[in-house]
C-alpha positions as CSV (number, residue, x, y, z in Angstrom):
1,N,34.3,245.7,53.2
2,P,32.7,246.7,50.5
3,T,33.2,250.4,49.7
4,M,31.9,253.5,47.7
5,D,33.3,256.6,46.3
6,V,32.1,259.5,44.6
7,N,34.0,261.5,43.1
8,F,33.7,265.0,41.2
9,L,35.4,266.9,38.9
10,Y,34.7,270.4,37.8
11,N,37.5,271.9,34.9
12,R,37.6,275.5,33.8
13,K,40.4,276.5,31.2
14,R,42.6,278.1,34.0
15,W,41.1,275.9,36.8
16,G,39.3,273.1,38.7
17,F,37.8,271.4,41.5
18,Q,37.5,268.0,42.7
19,L,35.2,266.8,45.2
20,Y,35.9,262.9,46.1
21,K,34.0,261.3,49.1
22,A,34.7,257.9,50.2
23,M,32.4,255.3,52.4
24,D,32.8,251.8,53.8
25,L,29.8,250.5,53.4
26,R,29.8,248.1,56.6
27,D,31.5,250.7,59.3
28,R,31.0,253.8,59.5
29,A,33.7,254.0,61.6
30,T,37.3,253.5,59.5
31,A,39.7,255.2,57.6
32,I,37.9,254.5,54.6
33,N,35.4,257.4,55.7
34,F,36.8,260.9,54.1
35,T,36.1,263.3,52.2
36,L,38.9,265.1,49.8
37,A,37.8,268.9,48.3
38,V,40.7,270.6,46.7
39,F,41.1,273.2,43.9
40,T,43.5,272.2,41.4
41,K,45.9,274.4,38.9
42,R,47.2,272.4,35.7
43,F,50.3,273.4,33.9
44,Q,50.6,271.8,30.4
45,L,54.7,272.8,30.2
46,N,55.2,270.5,26.7
47,K,53.0,267.9,25.0
48,R,54.4,265.3,27.4
49,L,55.0,267.4,30.9
50,T,52.0,268.2,33.1
51,I,52.3,269.7,36.3
52,T,49.1,269.9,38.6
53,P,49.4,271.8,42.3
54,S,45.7,271.0,44.6
55,A,44.9,272.5,47.8
56,G,42.0,272.0,50.1
57,V,41.0,269.8,53.1
58,I,40.6,266.3,54.1
59,L,37.6,265.4,56.2
60,E,38.2,262.4,58.4
61,Q,34.5,261.0,59.0
62,Y,34.6,258.5,61.5
63,S,31.3,259.2,63.4
64,S,30.5,262.9,62.1
65,L,31.6,265.4,59.1
66,C,34.5,266.9,60.3
67,D,36.1,264.7,63.0
68,H,39.8,264.5,64.7
69,G,42.6,263.9,61.9
70,S,40.8,266.8,59.6
71,D,43.0,269.2,58.1
72,F,44.5,271.1,55.5
73,T,46.5,269.3,52.4
74,F,48.4,270.1,49.4
75,I,49.0,267.5,46.6
76,L,51.6,268.2,43.9
77,N,51.2,265.4,40.8
78,T,53.4,265.6,38.1
79,S,52.8,264.0,34.6
80,Y,54.9,262.8,31.8
81,K,53.7,260.8,28.8
82,I,56.1,258.6,27.7
83,F,54.7,257.4,24.6
84,N,50.8,257.7,23.7
85,S,49.4,254.7,25.7
86,L,52.3,254.9,28.3
87,T,52.5,257.6,30.9
88,I,54.3,257.7,34.2
89,D,53.3,259.8,37.1
90,Q,54.3,261.0,40.5
91,S,52.4,262.6,43.5
92,A,53.0,264.1,46.3
93,L,50.2,264.2,49.4
94,F,50.8,266.6,52.0
95,G,48.6,266.4,55.3
96,N,47.9,267.9,58.4
97,L,49.7,271.1,57.5
98,I,48.0,273.6,59.6
99,L,45.6,272.5,62.2
100,E,47.1,269.4,63.5
101,P,51.2,269.9,62.2
102,G,52.5,267.3,65.2
103,F,50.6,265.2,62.5
104,R,52.1,266.6,59.5
105,D,52.2,263.6,56.8
106,W,53.9,263.3,53.4
107,V,53.1,260.5,51.1
108,N,54.5,259.6,47.5
109,R,53.2,257.5,45.0
110,L,54.4,256.6,41.7
111,R,52.3,254.9,39.1
112,F,52.9,253.7,35.6
113,T,49.9,253.5,33.4
114,Y,49.4,251.4,30.0
115,S,46.1,252.7,28.2
116,K,44.8,251.7,24.9
117,K,41.4,251.6,23.6
118,H,39.4,250.0,26.5
119,W,42.2,249.1,28.6
120,D,44.2,250.5,31.5
121,V,46.7,248.8,32.9
122,S,48.7,250.1,35.9
123,V,51.1,249.4,38.1
124,S,52.0,251.4,41.1
125,V,54.2,252.3,44.7
126,W,53.2,254.2,47.9
127,H,55.9,255.2,50.1
128,N,54.9,257.3,53.2
129,N,58.0,258.3,54.5
130,D,58.6,259.6,58.3
131,L,60.2,263.0,57.1
132,F,57.7,264.4,59.3
133,D,55.9,261.5,61.2
134,E,57.1,258.5,62.7
135,A,55.0,256.2,60.5
136,E,56.8,254.7,57.3
137,Y,54.9,252.3,54.7
138,W,55.5,250.9,51.5
139,T,52.6,249.4,49.2
140,Y,52.7,248.2,45.7
141,G,49.8,247.7,44.0
142,S,48.4,246.7,40.0
143,S,45.1,246.8,38.3
144,I,43.9,246.0,34.8
145,F,40.7,248.0,33.9
146,W,38.2,247.3,31.4
147,S,37.3,251.8,30.7
148,R,35.3,253.7,28.9
149,M,32.5,251.8,28.0
150,K,29.9,253.5,26.6
151,L,26.3,252.9,28.0
152,T,24.5,255.6,26.6
153,S,25.7,259.0,25.2
154,Y,26.5,260.5,28.8
155,L,27.0,256.8,30.8
156,S,30.6,255.2,30.8
157,M,31.4,252.1,32.6
158,N,35.1,251.0,34.0
159,A,35.1,247.4,35.6
160,G,38.7,246.2,37.2
161,I,40.6,244.4,39.0
162,S,43.6,245.7,41.9
163,G,46.1,243.7,43.8
164,L,47.9,245.6,46.6
165,I,50.8,244.2,48.8
166,M,52.3,245.9,51.8
167,P,55.6,243.8,52.3
168,Y,56.6,246.9,54.7
169,T,55.4,249.2,57.7
170,N,56.7,250.5,61.0
171,D,53.3,251.1,62.6
172,T,51.6,247.7,62.4
173,L,48.7,249.7,64.6
174,N,47.7,252.5,62.2
175,Y,48.9,251.0,59.1
176,P,48.4,247.5,59.3
177,T,50.4,245.1,56.8
178,K,47.6,243.6,55.0
179,N,47.5,242.6,51.5
180,G,44.0,242.4,49.6
181,V,42.4,241.8,45.9
182,F,39.7,244.5,44.9
183,A,37.3,244.4,42.0
184,T,36.0,247.4,41.2
185,L,32.7,248.4,39.4
186,A,33.0,252.3,38.5
187,F,30.5,255.0,36.2
188,T,31.3,257.8,34.9
189,L,28.7,260.5,34.0
190,D,30.0,263.2,31.1
């Protein structure tokens, strides 16, 4: 289904805030309809290594603003700049921390990103481990984007294509084995 995402970032010197809204434009009752709202704190340990913890909420929105499955979340992102144009980052997302601890979840993402001028090329792997819950899956992805194209002094455009492959899941009902190719068109206001 076609989707639309809106991402708002507010960065201060010592902290930041992110509000991310994802919408399935065809079906309002899918897992694509959610909102993430987190406060972030960036720790620049040296020129190459950055650690960014984020804490907030994920609101599942199948039929209303805050549906079953909405809960507090913690995200820990660690980023290492190998070269000026090559970065590796690892994200750990912990969900359902307080309200529904029986559905506690831990998803990891490892990503390599090459950025040079307008090109952004990335390769990623996601792993939902079954440490807290019984669901486990592996997903691999890659994308190529033509990014940071200035349309005006405050508006930029990004366009790209991504591919995802899910070779393994132990929960085909909630995490079906699906592969896909996605086209993305994004605009950034500075």
